[in-house]
N, CA, C and O atoms as a Maestro MAE file, in Angstrom:
{
 s_m_m2io_version
 :::
 2.0.0
}

f_m_ct {
 s_m_title
 :::
 protein
 m_atom[232] {
  # First column is atom index #
  i_m_mmod_type
  r_m_x_coord
  r_m_y_coord
  r_m_z_coord
  i_m_residue_number
  s_m_chain_name
  s_m_pdb_residue_name
  s_m_pdb_atom_name
  i_m_atomic_number
  :::
  1 25 -3.880 -14.060 -23.759 1 A "MET " " N  " 7
  2 3 -2.610 -14.214 -23.143 1 A "MET " " CA " 6
  3 2 -1.628 -15.107 -24.092 1 A "MET " " C  " 6
  4 15 -2.166 -15.935 -24.826 1 A "MET " " O  " 8
  5 25 -0.442 -14.992 -24.103 2 A "GLY " " N  " 7
  6 3 0.442 -15.669 -24.818 2 A "GLY " " CA " 6
  7 2 0.904 -16.760 -23.953 2 A "GLY " " C  " 6
  8 15 0.191 -17.184 -23.044 2 A "GLY " " O  " 8
  9 25 2.094 -17.238 -24.207 3 A "ARG " " N  " 7
  10 3 2.565 -18.283 -23.456 3 A "ARG " " CA " 6
  11 2 2.677 -17.971 -22.023 3 A "ARG " " C  " 6
  12 15 2.858 -16.819 -21.631 3 A "ARG " " O  " 8
  13 25 2.570 -18.987 -21.232 4 A "LYS " " N  " 7
  14 3 2.616 -18.841 -19.633 4 A "LYS " " CA " 6
  15 2 4.070 -18.825 -19.250 4 A "LYS " " C  " 6
  16 15 4.391 -17.915 -18.485 4 A "LYS " " O  " 8
  17 25 5.047 -19.690 -19.651 5 A "GLN " " N  " 7
  18 3 6.272 -19.858 -19.072 5 A "GLN " " CA " 6
  19 2 6.970 -18.536 -18.935 5 A "GLN " " C  " 6
  20 15 7.366 -18.235 -17.809 5 A "GLN " " O  " 8
  21 25 7.167 -17.730 -19.904 6 A "PRO " " N  " 7
  22 3 7.918 -16.543 -19.682 6 A "PRO " " CA " 6
  23 2 7.410 -15.716 -18.555 6 A "PRO " " C  " 6
  24 15 8.228 -15.170 -17.814 6 A "PRO " " O  " 8
  25 25 5.944 -15.553 -18.332 7 A "MET " " N  " 7
  26 3 5.609 -14.724 -17.410 7 A "MET " " CA " 6
  27 2 5.820 -15.522 -15.857 7 A "MET " " C  " 6
  28 15 5.990 -14.864 -14.831 7 A "MET " " O  " 8
  29 25 5.783 -16.857 -15.869 8 A "ILE " " N  " 7
  30 3 6.118 -17.650 -14.621 8 A "ILE " " CA " 6
  31 2 7.722 -17.331 -14.384 8 A "ILE " " C  " 6
  32 15 8.179 -16.978 -13.297 8 A "ILE " " O  " 8
  33 25 8.373 -17.486 -15.399 9 A "ASN " " N  " 7
  34 3 9.884 -17.207 -15.073 9 A "ASN " " CA " 6
  35 2 10.185 -15.804 -14.541 9 A "ASN " " C  " 6
  36 15 11.038 -15.614 -13.673 9 A "ASN " " O  " 8
  37 25 9.463 -14.839 -15.085 10 A "ALA " " N  " 7
  38 3 9.661 -13.489 -14.647 10 A "ALA " " CA " 6
  39 2 9.229 -13.343 -13.277 10 A "ALA " " C  " 6
  40 15 9.987 -12.794 -12.478 10 A "ALA " " O  " 8
  41 25 7.967 -13.821 -12.871 11 A "LEU " " N  " 7
  42 3 7.520 -13.761 -11.530 11 A "LEU " " CA " 6
  43 2 8.230 -14.529 -10.577 11 A "LEU " " C  " 6
  44 15 8.292 -14.177 -9.399 11 A "LEU " " O  " 8
  45 25 8.809 -15.628 -11.038 12 A "ALA " " N  " 7
  46 3 9.652 -16.537 -10.019 12 A "ALA " " CA " 6
  47 2 11.134 -15.561 -9.643 12 A "ALA " " C  " 6
  48 15 11.609 -15.445 -8.513 12 A "ALA " " O  " 8
  49 25 11.612 -15.009 -10.743 13 A "ARG " " N  " 7
  50 3 12.831 -14.089 -10.581 13 A "ARG " " CA " 6
  51 2 12.497 -12.869 -9.825 13 A "ARG " " C  " 6
  52 15 13.390 -12.519 -9.054 13 A "ARG " " O  " 8
  53 25 11.484 -12.161 -9.846 14 A "LEU " " N  " 7
  54 3 11.196 -11.148 -9.073 14 A "LEU " " CA " 6
  55 2 10.776 -11.566 -7.630 14 A "LEU " " C  " 6
  56 15 11.115 -10.875 -6.669 14 A "LEU " " O  " 8
  57 25 9.991 -12.772 -7.476 15 A "GLY " " N  " 7
  58 3 9.718 -13.154 -6.150 15 A "GLY " " CA " 6
  59 2 10.805 -13.425 -5.363 15 A "GLY " " C  " 6
  60 15 10.766 -13.168 -4.159 15 A "GLY " " O  " 8
  61 25 12.026 -14.038 -6.019 16 A "GLY " " N  " 7
  62 3 13.091 -14.520 -5.369 16 A "GLY " " CA " 6
  63 2 14.015 -13.437 -5.020 16 A "GLY " " C  " 6
  64 15 14.994 -13.760 -4.347 16 A "GLY " " O  " 8
  65 25 13.874 -12.174 -5.369 17 A "LEU " " N  " 7
  66 3 14.945 -10.995 -5.043 17 A "LEU " " CA " 6
  67 2 14.503 -10.446 -3.778 17 A "LEU " " C  " 6
  68 15 13.342 -10.214 -3.442 17 A "LEU " " O  " 8
  69 25 15.726 -10.240 -3.017 18 A "ASP " " N  " 7
  70 3 15.371 -9.207 -1.888 18 A "ASP " " CA " 6
  71 2 15.044 -7.810 -2.383 18 A "ASP " " C  " 6
  72 15 15.406 -7.371 -3.475 18 A "ASP " " O  " 8
  73 25 14.306 -7.133 -1.459 19 A "PRO " " N  " 7
  74 3 14.100 -5.778 -1.893 19 A "PRO " " CA " 6
  75 2 15.260 -4.744 -2.313 19 A "PRO " " C  " 6
  76 15 15.180 -3.815 -3.116 19 A "PRO " " O  " 8
  77 25 16.361 -5.166 -1.546 20 A "GLY " " N  " 7
  78 3 17.547 -4.248 -1.987 20 A "GLY " " CA " 6
  79 2 18.272 -4.673 -3.359 20 A "GLY " " C  " 6
  80 15 19.200 -4.069 -3.896 20 A "GLY " " O  " 8
  81 25 17.634 -5.861 -3.811 21 A "GLU " " N  " 7
  82 3 18.318 -6.458 -5.108 21 A "GLU " " CA " 6
  83 2 17.389 -5.971 -6.227 21 A "GLU " " C  " 6
  84 15 17.730 -6.142 -7.397 21 A "GLU " " O  " 8
  85 25 16.205 -5.359 -5.913 22 A "MET " " N  " 7
  86 3 15.431 -4.916 -7.186 22 A "MET " " CA " 6
  87 2 16.182 -3.743 -8.066 22 A "MET " " C  " 6
  88 15 16.823 -2.826 -7.552 22 A "MET " " O  " 8
  89 25 16.016 -3.909 -9.316 23 A "PRO " " N  " 7
  90 3 16.503 -2.974 -10.205 23 A "PRO " " CA " 6
  91 2 16.207 -1.474 -9.713 23 A "PRO " " C  " 6
  92 15 15.084 -1.199 -9.288 23 A "PRO " " O  " 8
  93 25 17.183 -0.543 -9.770 24 A "LYS " " N  " 7
  94 3 16.710 0.791 -9.343 24 A "LYS " " CA " 6
  95 2 15.518 1.561 -9.885 24 A "LYS " " C  " 6
  96 15 14.846 2.419 -9.313 24 A "LYS " " O  " 8
  97 25 15.398 1.048 -11.163 25 A "ALA " " N  " 7
  98 3 14.072 1.708 -11.879 25 A "ALA " " CA " 6
  99 2 12.839 1.096 -11.221 25 A "ALA " " C  " 6
  100 15 11.855 1.816 -11.053 25 A "ALA " " O  " 8
  101 25 12.819 -0.154 -10.843 26 A "MET " " N  " 7
  102 3 11.639 -0.666 -10.119 26 A "MET " " CA " 6
  103 2 11.502 -0.032 -8.724 26 A "MET " " C  " 6
  104 15 10.409 0.312 -8.274 26 A "MET " " O  " 8
  105 25 12.548 0.093 -8.128 27 A "GLN " " N  " 7
  106 3 12.620 0.746 -6.653 27 A "GLN " " CA " 6
  107 2 11.978 2.143 -6.862 27 A "GLN " " C  " 6
  108 15 11.086 2.535 -6.110 27 A "GLN " " O  " 8
  109 25 12.454 2.901 -7.915 28 A "ALA " " N  " 7
  110 3 12.098 4.198 -7.969 28 A "ALA " " CA " 6
  111 2 10.513 4.446 -8.284 28 A "ALA " " C  " 6
  112 15 9.916 5.486 -8.007 28 A "ALA " " O  " 8
  113 25 9.918 3.249 -8.938 29 A "MET " " N  " 7
  114 3 8.439 3.226 -9.049 29 A "MET " " CA " 6
  115 2 7.805 2.678 -7.832 29 A "MET " " C  " 6
  116 15 6.576 2.605 -7.834 29 A "MET " " O  " 8
  117 25 8.426 2.305 -6.850 30 A "GLY " " N  " 7
  118 3 7.809 1.766 -5.695 30 A "GLY " " CA " 6
  119 2 7.514 0.330 -5.683 30 A "GLY " " C  " 6
  120 15 6.826 -0.178 -4.797 30 A "GLY " " O  " 8
  121 25 8.081 -0.403 -6.763 31 A "ILE " " N  " 7
  122 3 7.799 -1.885 -6.803 31 A "ILE " " CA " 6
  123 2 8.544 -2.539 -5.738 31 A "ILE " " C  " 6
  124 15 9.696 -2.113 -5.661 31 A "ILE " " O  " 8
  125 25 8.247 -3.438 -4.894 32 A "SER " " N  " 7
  126 3 8.769 -4.149 -4.038 32 A "SER " " CA " 6
  127 2 8.661 -5.645 -4.236 32 A "SER " " C  " 6
  128 15 7.551 -6.063 -4.564 32 A "SER " " O  " 8
  129 25 9.630 -6.501 -4.089 33 A "ALA " " N  " 7
  130 3 9.583 -7.852 -4.101 33 A "ALA " " CA " 6
  131 2 8.523 -8.477 -3.185 33 A "ALA " " C  " 6
  132 15 7.669 -9.248 -3.624 33 A "ALA " " O  " 8
  133 25 8.604 -8.134 -1.957 34 A "ARG " " N  " 7
  134 3 7.638 -8.614 -0.917 34 A "ARG " " CA " 6
  135 2 7.067 -7.425 -0.101 34 A "ARG " " C  " 6
  136 15 7.729 -6.753 0.690 34 A "ARG " " O  " 8
  137 25 5.810 -7.256 -0.380 35 A "PRO " " N  " 7
  138 3 5.095 -6.200 0.319 35 A "PRO " " CA " 6
  139 2 4.741 -6.810 1.679 35 A "PRO " " C  " 6
  140 15 4.415 -7.991 1.799 35 A "PRO " " O  " 8
  141 25 4.834 -5.816 2.850 36 A "SER " " N  " 7
  142 3 4.495 -6.336 4.072 36 A "SER " " CA " 6
  143 2 3.811 -5.244 4.790 36 A "SER " " C  " 6
  144 15 3.811 -4.085 4.375 36 A "SER " " O  " 8
  145 25 3.205 -5.644 5.914 37 A "GLY " " N  " 7
  146 3 2.394 -4.786 6.732 37 A "GLY " " CA " 6
  147 2 1.189 -4.144 6.065 37 A "GLY " " C  " 6
  148 15 0.393 -4.916 5.530 37 A "GLY " " O  " 8
  149 25 0.914 -2.700 6.015 38 A "LEU " " N  " 7
  150 3 -0.083 -1.826 5.537 38 A "LEU " " CA " 6
  151 2 -0.064 -2.316 3.998 38 A "LEU " " C  " 6
  152 15 -1.072 -2.659 3.379 38 A "LEU " " O  " 8
  153 25 1.163 -2.292 3.519 39 A "MET " " N  " 7
  154 3 1.296 -2.364 2.027 39 A "MET " " CA " 6
  155 2 0.626 -3.726 1.480 39 A "MET " " C  " 6
  156 15 -0.048 -3.727 0.450 39 A "MET " " O  " 8
  157 25 0.845 -4.804 2.193 40 A "ALA " " N  " 7
  158 3 0.196 -6.145 1.844 40 A "ALA " " CA " 6
  159 2 -1.209 -6.154 1.933 40 A "ALA " " C  " 6
  160 15 -1.903 -6.831 1.174 40 A "ALA " " O  " 8
  161 25 -1.737 -5.317 2.970 41 A "LEU " " N  " 7
  162 3 -3.093 -5.279 3.294 41 A "LEU " " CA " 6
  163 2 -3.936 -4.656 2.043 41 A "LEU " " C  " 6
  164 15 -5.022 -4.998 1.576 41 A "LEU " " O  " 8
  165 25 -3.087 -3.674 1.695 42 A "PHE " " N  " 7
  166 3 -3.949 -2.805 0.529 42 A "PHE " " CA " 6
  167 2 -3.387 -3.242 -0.875 42 A "PHE " " C  " 6
  168 15 -3.734 -2.607 -1.871 42 A "PHE " " O  " 8
  169 25 -2.521 -4.319 -0.980 43 A "SER " " N  " 7
  170 3 -2.010 -4.648 -2.372 43 A "SER " " CA " 6
  171 2 -3.039 -5.035 -3.356 43 A "SER " " C  " 6
  172 15 -3.905 -5.828 -2.989 43 A "SER " " O  " 8
  173 25 -3.053 -4.561 -4.593 44 A "SER " " N  " 7
  174 3 -3.909 -4.775 -5.666 44 A "SER " " CA " 6
  175 2 -3.608 -6.150 -6.426 44 A "SER " " C  " 6
  176 15 -4.393 -6.580 -7.270 44 A "SER " " O  " 8
  177 25 -2.537 -6.756 -6.112 45 A "HIS " " N  " 7
  178 3 -2.346 -8.089 -6.590 45 A "HIS " " CA " 6
  179 2 -1.893 -9.164 -5.811 45 A "HIS " " C  " 6
  180 15 -1.020 -8.850 -5.002 45 A "HIS " " O  " 8
  181 25 -2.270 -10.470 -5.823 46 A "PRO " " N  " 7
  182 3 -1.877 -11.562 -5.017 46 A "PRO " " CA " 6
  183 2 -0.404 -11.845 -4.970 46 A "PRO " " C  " 6
  184 15 0.387 -11.600 -5.881 46 A "PRO " " O  " 8
  185 25 -0.156 -12.323 -3.946 47 A "PRO " " N  " 7
  186 3 1.514 -12.757 -3.777 47 A "PRO " " CA " 6
  187 2 1.986 -13.375 -4.859 47 A "PRO " " C  " 6
  188 15 1.221 -14.026 -5.570 47 A "PRO " " O  " 8
  189 25 3.389 -13.255 -5.157 48 A "MET " " N  " 7
  190 3 4.021 -13.950 -6.247 48 A "MET " " CA " 6
  191 2 3.690 -15.517 -6.464 48 A "MET " " C  " 6
  192 15 3.528 -16.059 -7.557 48 A "MET " " O  " 8
  193 25 3.622 -16.154 -5.151 49 A "GLU " " N  " 7
  194 3 3.579 -17.526 -5.113 49 A "GLU " " CA " 6
  195 2 2.017 -18.143 -5.621 49 A "GLU " " C  " 6
  196 15 1.800 -19.238 -6.139 49 A "GLU " " O  " 8
  197 25 1.138 -17.179 -5.326 50 A "GLU " " N  " 7
  198 3 -0.088 -17.331 -5.762 50 A "GLU " " CA " 6
  199 2 -0.331 -17.180 -7.330 50 A "GLU " " C  " 6
  200 15 -0.966 -18.004 -7.988 50 A "GLU " " O  " 8
  201 25 0.257 -16.017 -7.852 51 A "ARG " " N  " 7
  202 3 0.135 -15.742 -9.164 51 A "ARG " " CA " 6
  203 2 0.824 -16.950 -10.116 51 A "ARG " " C  " 6
  204 15 0.314 -17.367 -11.155 51 A "ARG " " O  " 8
  205 25 1.999 -17.387 -9.579 52 A "ILE " " N  " 7
  206 3 2.766 -18.476 -10.324 52 A "ILE " " CA " 6
  207 2 1.779 -19.822 -10.185 52 A "ILE " " C  " 6
  208 15 1.625 -20.543 -11.171 52 A "ILE " " O  " 8
  209 25 1.210 -20.083 -9.096 53 A "ALA " " N  " 7
  210 3 0.331 -21.301 -9.183 53 A "ALA " " CA " 6
  211 2 -0.711 -21.170 -10.056 53 A "ALA " " C  " 6
  212 15 -1.016 -22.096 -10.808 53 A "ALA " " O  " 8
  213 25 -1.395 -19.945 -10.041 54 A "ARG " " N  " 7
  214 3 -2.601 -19.956 -11.005 54 A "ARG " " CA " 6
  215 2 -2.239 -20.150 -12.481 54 A "ARG " " C  " 6
  216 15 -2.901 -20.814 -13.279 54 A "ARG " " O  " 8
  217 25 -1.139 -19.509 -12.735 55 A "LEU " " N  " 7
  218 3 -0.555 -19.769 -14.048 55 A "LEU " " CA " 6
  219 2 -0.145 -21.070 -14.593 55 A "LEU " " C  " 6
  220 15 -0.162 -21.428 -15.771 55 A "LEU " " O  " 8
  221 25 0.258 -21.781 -13.455 56 A "LYS " " N  " 7
  222 3 0.518 -23.249 -13.829 56 A "LYS " " CA " 6
  223 2 -0.669 -24.137 -13.705 56 A "LYS " " C  " 6
  224 15 -0.617 -25.329 -14.007 56 A "LYS " " O  " 8
  225 25 -1.850 -23.487 -13.213 57 A "GLY " " N  " 7
  226 3 -3.121 -24.092 -13.130 57 A "GLY " " CA " 6
  227 2 -3.349 -25.093 -11.943 57 A "GLY " " C  " 6
  228 15 -4.071 -26.088 -12.008 57 A "GLY " " O  " 8
  229 25 -2.621 -24.682 -10.838 58 A "GLN " " N  " 7
  230 3 -2.685 -25.359 -9.530 58 A "GLN " " CA " 6
  231 2 -3.720 -24.799 -8.786 58 A "GLN " " C  " 6
  232 15 -3.960 -25.212 -7.651 58 A "GLN " " O  " 8
  :::
 }
 m_bond[231] {
  # First column is bond index #
  i_m_from
  i_m_to
  i_m_order
  :::
  1 1 2 1
  2 2 3 1
  3 3 4 2
  4 3 5 1
  5 5 6 1
  6 6 7 1
  7 7 8 2
  8 7 9 1
  9 9 10 1
  10 10 11 1
  11 11 12 2
  12 11 13 1
  13 13 14 1
  14 14 15 1
  15 15 16 2
  16 15 17 1
  17 17 18 1
  18 18 19 1
  19 19 20 2
  20 19 21 1
  21 21 22 1
  22 22 23 1
  23 23 24 2
  24 23 25 1
  25 25 26 1
  26 26 27 1
  27 27 28 2
  28 27 29 1
  29 29 30 1
  30 30 31 1
  31 31 32 2
  32 31 33 1
  33 33 34 1
  34 34 35 1
  35 35 36 2
  36 35 37 1
  37 37 38 1
  38 38 39 1
  39 39 40 2
  40 39 41 1
  41 41 42 1
  42 42 43 1
  43 43 44 2
  44 43 45 1
  45 45 46 1
  46 46 47 1
  47 47 48 2
  48 47 49 1
  49 49 50 1
  50 50 51 1
  51 51 52 2
  52 51 53 1
  53 53 54 1
  54 54 55 1
  55 55 56 2
  56 55 57 1
  57 57 58 1
  58 58 59 1
  59 59 60 2
  60 59 61 1
  61 61 62 1
  62 62 63 1
  63 63 64 2
  64 63 65 1
  65 65 66 1
  66 66 67 1
  67 67 68 2
  68 67 69 1
  69 69 70 1
  70 70 71 1
  71 71 72 2
  72 71 73 1
  73 73 74 1
  74 74 75 1
  75 75 76 2
  76 75 77 1
  77 77 78 1
  78 78 79 1
  79 79 80 2
  80 79 81 1
  81 81 82 1
  82 82 83 1
  83 83 84 2
  84 83 85 1
  85 85 86 1
  86 86 87 1
  87 87 88 2
  88 87 89 1
  89 89 90 1
  90 90 91 1
  91 91 92 2
  92 91 93 1
  93 93 94 1
  94 94 95 1
  95 95 96 2
  96 95 97 1
  97 97 98 1
  98 98 99 1
  99 99 100 2
  100 99 101 1
  101 101 102 1
  102 102 103 1
  103 103 104 2
  104 103 105 1
  105 105 106 1
  106 106 107 1
  107 107 108 2
  108 107 109 1
  109 109 110 1
  110 110 111 1
  111 111 112 2
  112 111 113 1
  113 113 114 1
  114 114 115 1
  115 115 116 2
  116 115 117 1
  117 117 118 1
  118 118 119 1
  119 119 120 2
  120 119 121 1
  121 121 122 1
  122 122 123 1
  123 123 124 2
  124 123 125 1
  125 125 126 1
  126 126 127 1
  127 127 128 2
  128 127 129 1
  129 129 130 1
  130 130 131 1
  131 131 132 2
  132 131 133 1
  133 133 134 1
  134 134 135 1
  135 135 136 2
  136 135 137 1
  137 137 138 1
  138 138 139 1
  139 139 140 2
  140 139 141 1
  141 141 142 1
  142 142 143 1
  143 143 144 2
  144 143 145 1
  145 145 146 1
  146 146 147 1
  147 147 148 2
  148 147 149 1
  149 149 150 1
  150 150 151 1
  151 151 152 2
  152 151 153 1
  153 153 154 1
  154 154 155 1
  155 155 156 2
  156 155 157 1
  157 157 158 1
  158 158 159 1
  159 159 160 2
  160 159 161 1
  161 161 162 1
  162 162 163 1
  163 163 164 2
  164 163 165 1
  165 165 166 1
  166 166 167 1
  167 167 168 2
  168 167 169 1
  169 169 170 1
  170 170 171 1
  171 171 172 2
  172 171 173 1
  173 173 174 1
  174 174 175 1
  175 175 176 2
  176 175 177 1
  177 177 178 1
  178 178 179 1
  179 179 180 2
  180 179 181 1
  181 181 182 1
  182 182 183 1
  183 183 184 2
  184 183 185 1
  185 185 186 1
  186 186 187 1
  187 187 188 2
  188 187 189 1
  189 189 190 1
  190 190 191 1
  191 191 192 2
  192 191 193 1
  193 193 194 1
  194 194 195 1
  195 195 196 2
  196 195 197 1
  197 197 198 1
  198 198 199 1
  199 199 200 2
  200 199 201 1
  201 201 202 1
  202 202 203 1
  203 203 204 2
  204 203 205 1
  205 205 206 1
  206 206 207 1
  207 207 208 2
  208 207 209 1
  209 209 210 1
  210 210 211 1
  211 211 212 2
  212 211 213 1
  213 213 214 1
  214 214 215 1
  215 215 216 2
  216 215 217 1
  217 217 218 1
  218 218 219 1
  219 219 220 2
  220 219 221 1
  221 221 222 1
  222 222 223 1
  223 223 224 2
  224 223 225 1
  225 225 226 1
  226 226 227 1
  227 227 228 2
  228 227 229 1
  229 229 230 1
  230 230 231 1
  231 231 232 2
  :::
 }
}
């Protein structure tokens, strides 16, 4: 993997967006800033905060 900071910055930006603010291309692919309900239960990725913490080594 390359440098961690660009990925941390990207995840932080995506995690801070409201679902209505997501770029239309991402909305069209079903990408949401904050999954909830059943979507969160079946999520294949950990929450943004957890991903950022892992990248930072916390």
